C-alpha positions as CSV (number, residue, x, y, z in Angstrom):
1,M,14.0,11.9,5.7
2,R,12.9,12.9,9.2
3,V,9.7,14.6,9.0
4,S,8.4,17.3,11.5
5,G,5.2,19.1,11.3
6,L,4.6,17.8,8.0
7,L,1.0,18.9,7.9
8,P,1.5,22.5,8.2
9,F,4.1,22.5,5.5
10,I,2.4,20.6,2.9
11,L,-1.0,22.6,3.4
12,A,1.1,25.8,3.0
13,A,2.7,24.2,-0.4
14,V,6.1,25.4,0.3
15,P,7.9,24.4,-3.0
16,A,11.5,25.5,-1.6
17,V,11.5,23.0,1.1
18,V,10.7,19.7,-1.3
19,S,14.3,17.8,-2.3
20,A,12.7,15.5,-4.9
21,R,9.4,14.4,-6.0
22,G,7.6,11.3,-4.5
23,T,7.5,8.0,-6.4
24,L,4.1,6.8,-7.5
25,G,3.2,3.2,-7.5
26,F,-0.1,1.4,-8.1
27,S,-2.0,-1.5,-6.3
28,L,-2.4,-4.1,-8.6
29,G,-5.2,-6.8,-8.7
30,D,-4.3,-10.3,-9.8
31,K,-7.2,-10.9,-11.5
32,N,-9.1,-10.0,-14.8
33,A,-12.6,-8.2,-15.3
34,D,-14.2,-11.6,-15.3
35,G,-12.4,-12.8,-12.3
36,T,-10.1,-15.2,-14.0
37,C,-6.4,-15.1,-12.9
38,K,-4.1,-12.7,-14.8
39,S,-1.2,-14.3,-16.7
40,T,2.2,-12.9,-17.4
41,S,0.9,-11.6,-20.8
42,D,-1.9,-9.6,-18.9
43,Y,0.8,-8.1,-16.5
44,E,2.5,-7.1,-19.5
45,A,-0.3,-5.5,-20.9
46,D,-0.9,-3.7,-17.6
47,F,2.8,-2.5,-17.5
48,D,2.5,-1.2,-21.2
49,D,-0.5,0.7,-20.0
50,L,1.2,2.0,-16.9
51,K,4.4,2.8,-17.8
52,D,4.0,6.4,-18.7
53,L,2.8,7.0,-15.0
54,A,4.9,4.6,-12.9
55,T,7.2,1.5,-13.1
56,L,6.3,-0.1,-9.4
57,V,3.4,-1.9,-8.3
58,R,2.5,-3.8,-5.2
59,T,0.4,-7.0,-4.9
60,Y,-1.1,-8.7,-1.9
61,S,-0.9,-12.6,-2.0
62,G,2.0,-14.8,-2.7
63,T,-0.3,-17.9,-3.7
64,E,-3.6,-16.7,-5.0
65,C,-3.5,-16.7,-8.8
66,D,0.4,-17.5,-8.5
67,T,0.9,-13.9,-8.5
68,P,4.8,-14.1,-8.0
69,Q,5.1,-16.7,-10.7
70,N,3.3,-14.6,-13.1
71,I,4.0,-11.0,-12.2
72,I,8.1,-11.4,-12.0
73,P,8.6,-12.5,-15.5
74,A,6.3,-9.4,-16.7
75,A,8.2,-7.0,-14.6
76,K,11.6,-8.1,-15.8
77,K,10.5,-7.6,-19.4
78,K,8.9,-4.4,-19.0
79,G,11.2,-2.8,-16.5
80,F,9.0,-2.7,-13.4
81,K,9.7,-3.3,-9.9
82,V,7.2,-5.4,-7.6
83,V,6.2,-5.4,-3.8
84,L,5.3,-8.6,-3.2
85,G,2.8,-9.5,-0.5
86,I,2.6,-12.4,2.1
87,W,-0.8,-12.8,3.7
88,V,-1.1,-13.4,7.5
89,G,-4.5,-14.3,8.8
90,A,-3.8,-15.6,12.4
91,Q,-6.4,-15.5,14.7
92,D,-4.8,-17.1,17.9
93,K,-3.4,-14.2,19.9
94,S,-1.6,-16.5,21.9
95,D,0.6,-17.8,19.1
96,M,3.5,-16.0,19.0
97,G,5.0,-18.2,16.1
98,T,4.5,-18.1,12.4
99,N,2.3,-21.3,12.1
100,D,-0.6,-19.8,10.3
101,A,-1.5,-21.7,7.2
102,S,-1.9,-18.8,4.8
103,F,1.7,-17.3,5.9
104,Q,3.4,-20.8,5.2
105,K,1.9,-21.0,1.9
106,D,2.9,-17.5,0.8
107,F,6.4,-17.6,2.4
108,A,6.7,-20.9,0.7
109,A,5.7,-19.2,-2.8
110,L,8.1,-16.7,-2.3
111,Q,11.1,-18.7,-1.4
112,K,10.7,-20.5,-5.2
113,A,9.8,-17.4,-6.8
114,I,12.4,-14.7,-5.6
115,P,15.8,-16.5,-5.8
116,G,17.6,-15.0,-9.0
117,N,14.8,-12.3,-9.3
118,E,15.7,-9.8,-6.6
119,D,16.6,-7.1,-9.0
120,V,12.8,-6.6,-9.9
121,V,11.6,-7.2,-6.2
122,E,11.2,-3.5,-4.4
123,A,10.3,-5.0,-1.1
124,I,8.1,-7.6,0.8
125,T,5.1,-6.7,2.8
126,V,4.2,-9.2,5.5
127,G,0.7,-8.9,6.6
128,S,-2.1,-6.6,5.2
129,E,-3.8,-4.8,8.1
130,T,-3.2,-7.5,10.5
131,L,-3.2,-5.0,13.4
132,Y,-6.4,-3.1,12.0
133,R,-8.2,-6.2,12.1
134,G,-6.8,-7.3,15.4
135,D,-5.5,-10.7,13.9
136,L,-2.1,-10.4,15.4
137,T,-0.2,-7.8,18.1
138,G,2.7,-5.7,17.1
139,P,5.1,-8.4,18.7
140,Q,3.3,-11.2,16.9
141,L,3.9,-9.3,13.6
142,H,7.2,-8.5,14.3
143,N,8.3,-12.1,14.7
144,Y,6.7,-13.1,11.2
145,I,8.6,-10.1,9.6
146,G,11.8,-11.4,11.3
147,V,11.3,-15.0,10.0
148,V,11.0,-13.3,6.4
149,A,13.7,-11.0,6.8
150,N,16.3,-13.5,7.9
151,K,15.2,-15.6,4.9
152,F,15.7,-12.7,2.5
153,P,18.6,-10.9,3.7
154,T,19.0,-9.0,0.5
155,V,15.6,-8.1,0.1
156,T,13.7,-5.3,2.0
157,V,10.9,-6.8,4.3
158,G,8.4,-4.6,5.9
159,T,4.7,-4.5,6.7
160,A,1.4,-2.8,5.5
161,D,-1.4,-1.5,8.0
162,S,-3.9,1.3,8.5
163,W,-2.1,4.6,9.4
164,N,-3.8,4.9,12.9
165,K,-2.2,1.7,13.9
166,F,1.2,3.2,13.1
167,A,0.3,6.5,14.9
168,D,-1.4,5.1,18.1
169,G,1.5,2.9,19.4
170,T,0.2,-0.4,18.2
171,A,3.0,-1.2,15.9
172,D,5.7,0.6,18.1
173,T,7.7,-3.0,18.7
174,L,8.5,-2.8,15.2
175,F,10.5,0.3,15.6
176,T,11.8,0.0,19.1
177,T,13.5,-3.4,18.9
178,N,16.4,-4.3,16.7
179,T,17.8,-8.0,17.0
180,K,18.8,-10.7,14.7
181,A,15.4,-12.5,15.1
182,N,13.4,-9.0,15.1
183,P,15.4,-6.8,13.1
184,L,14.2,-3.1,12.9
185,V,11.3,-2.8,10.5
186,K,12.5,-0.2,7.8
187,Y,9.6,-0.4,5.1
188,V,6.4,0.8,6.3
189,L,3.4,0.9,4.0
190,A,0.7,3.1,5.9
191,N,-2.8,3.1,4.3
192,A,-4.7,6.4,4.6
193,F,-8.2,6.7,3.2
194,A,-9.9,10.1,3.8
195,Y,-12.8,8.5,2.1
196,W,-13.6,5.9,4.8
197,Q,-13.2,8.7,7.2
198,G,-16.4,10.2,5.5
199,T,-14.5,13.5,4.5
200,A,-15.8,15.5,1.4
201,A,-13.6,15.3,-1.6
202,D,-12.7,19.0,-1.7
203,E,-11.6,18.8,2.0
204,A,-10.0,15.0,1.6
205,H,-6.5,16.1,1.0
206,K,-6.2,17.6,4.4
207,T,-7.3,14.4,6.3
208,Y,-5.1,12.6,4.1
209,F,-2.2,15.0,4.9
210,S,-3.0,14.9,8.5
211,D,-3.3,11.0,8.9
212,M,0.2,10.4,6.9
213,S,1.8,13.1,9.3
214,G,0.4,11.4,12.3
215,A,1.8,8.0,11.3
216,I,5.1,9.4,10.4
217,E,5.7,11.5,13.4
218,H,5.0,8.9,15.9
219,I,7.1,6.2,13.9
220,Q,10.0,8.8,14.0
221,K,9.5,9.7,17.5
222,V,9.6,6.2,18.9
223,A,12.6,5.2,16.5
224,G,14.7,8.1,17.6
225,D,18.2,7.5,16.4
226,N,17.2,4.8,13.9
227,A,14.2,7.4,12.4
228,D,16.1,7.9,9.3
229,K,16.5,4.4,8.5
230,I,12.8,3.9,8.0
231,R,10.9,4.6,4.8
232,I,7.3,5.5,5.3
233,I,5.1,5.3,2.1
234,T,1.5,5.6,1.9
235,G,0.4,2.0,1.0
236,E,-3.0,2.6,-0.3
237,T,-5.0,5.8,-1.0
238,G,-7.6,6.7,-3.7
239,W,-11.2,7.6,-4.1
240,P,-14.3,5.7,-5.7
241,T,-15.4,6.9,-9.1
242,D,-18.9,6.7,-10.9
243,G,-20.6,3.7,-9.9
244,G,-19.0,3.6,-6.4
245,S,-20.9,4.1,-3.3
246,D,-20.9,7.1,-1.1
247,Y,-19.6,7.1,2.7
248,E,-21.1,9.9,4.6
249,S,-19.6,13.3,3.2
250,A,-17.4,11.3,1.0
251,L,-19.2,11.1,-2.3
252,A,-18.3,8.6,-5.2
253,G,-17.8,10.1,-8.5
254,T,-15.1,10.9,-11.3
255,K,-14.9,14.4,-10.6
256,N,-14.4,13.6,-6.9
257,A,-11.7,11.3,-7.6
258,E,-10.0,13.8,-10.1
259,T,-10.2,16.3,-7.0
260,F,-8.6,13.9,-4.7
261,W,-6.1,13.3,-7.2
262,K,-5.0,16.9,-7.9
263,K,-4.8,17.8,-4.5
264,G,-4.1,14.9,-2.5
265,I,-2.0,12.7,-4.9
266,C,-0.2,15.4,-6.6
267,G,0.3,17.2,-3.3
268,M,1.8,14.5,-1.5
269,L,4.2,13.5,-4.4
270,A,5.1,17.2,-4.5
271,W,6.2,17.0,-1.0
272,G,8.5,14.2,-1.6
273,T,6.5,11.2,0.2
274,D,6.1,8.0,-2.0
275,L,2.6,6.5,-2.3
276,F,0.5,3.7,-3.8
277,Y,-2.5,4.7,-5.5
278,F,-5.6,2.2,-4.7
279,E,-6.0,1.0,-7.5
280,A,-4.6,0.9,-11.1
281,Y,-8.0,-0.6,-12.5
282,D,-11.3,-1.2,-11.5
283,E,-11.8,-5.0,-10.4
284,S,-15.5,-5.6,-11.8
285,W,-15.3,-9.0,-10.4
286,K,-15.5,-7.9,-7.0
287,P,-18.8,-8.5,-5.0
288,D,-20.4,-5.8,-2.5
289,S,-18.9,-5.7,0.7
290,V,-20.8,-4.8,4.1
291,G,-19.0,-1.9,5.9
292,D,-19.1,-0.9,9.6
293,N,-22.0,1.2,9.1
294,G,-23.9,-2.1,7.9
295,K,-24.5,-1.0,4.5
296,A,-23.3,-2.5,1.1
297,M,-20.5,-0.9,-0.4
298,D,-19.6,-1.2,-3.9
299,E,-15.6,-2.1,-4.5
300,K,-15.7,-2.4,-8.2
301,H,-14.9,1.2,-8.9
302,W,-11.7,2.3,-7.4
303,G,-9.3,2.3,-10.3
304,L,-7.5,5.0,-11.6
305,R,-8.6,3.3,-15.1
306,T,-11.3,1.2,-16.0
307,A,-10.9,-2.7,-16.0
308,S,-10.5,-2.3,-20.1
309,R,-7.5,0.1,-19.3
310,Q,-9.5,3.2,-20.5
311,S,-8.6,6.3,-18.8
312,K,-11.1,8.1,-16.5
313,F,-9.7,11.8,-16.0
314,D,-6.7,13.8,-16.3
315,T,-3.7,12.4,-14.0
316,S,-1.4,15.6,-14.9
317,C,-0.2,17.3,-11.7
318,P,0.2,21.1,-11.3
319,H,4.1,22.2,-11.2
């Protein structure tokens, strides 16, 4: 779907222009609350719990906790689809090849896990915010994606990055080059956190809509006639609940998370844009991280549900 002026239409909430409801998915961690790796039965329990909300999840690594080997059988059994991730951590900006050790390990793992299981693999994402971190340039990332796309010709291959790297031109080569070695990237996960922009919860949906609009409109502009071939999805968005850390005017809390869900998540789905909520469950094993402001930030309370799969708030959407 080609989108022009997405933000004004969403904010006006005009249901007449909505052709189909967006698909909800979840970012899903590969560890249990105690930090041990999830087994196939753990994923099955996750899927049983999530099935009334979604049947799609995304993961981040091909080797950590043997995620593909454990999650694919669970997805097959429970009727889910998974987005598998390949981590790219290259730091050498002069390296235009694909020699990064983390890439090679994850790529090899997916080559073992995917054949014969393509029916449950929604897509493969190569890299997670590599442009945002500055690990790779756009052309370098495109080379990595091309290697994977050519190895898995029947599987959709794309990438995930921060929305602003799609809006500011950093990723343009992904959508302006279409050769056998570097095919057009047709699957885009744009991460958009109004929370990390310090926006108050009752206004956060507007920031979220604006961010996604900026990413979508820029990609479609540079892609030109190929714009309608590209799926642009929210790769991550969410809000920390009680126990989480505040960030400027963005205050953690379960009520605020519910507000963002009702206004932001429900609004984007009603518009017809697919999204992955970050994240399905609290990850209580995670250590605090230090943000750009130098303060320690709690990373344990971003789940829609607790680590023991208990609901935190009402997730119904207004009709």
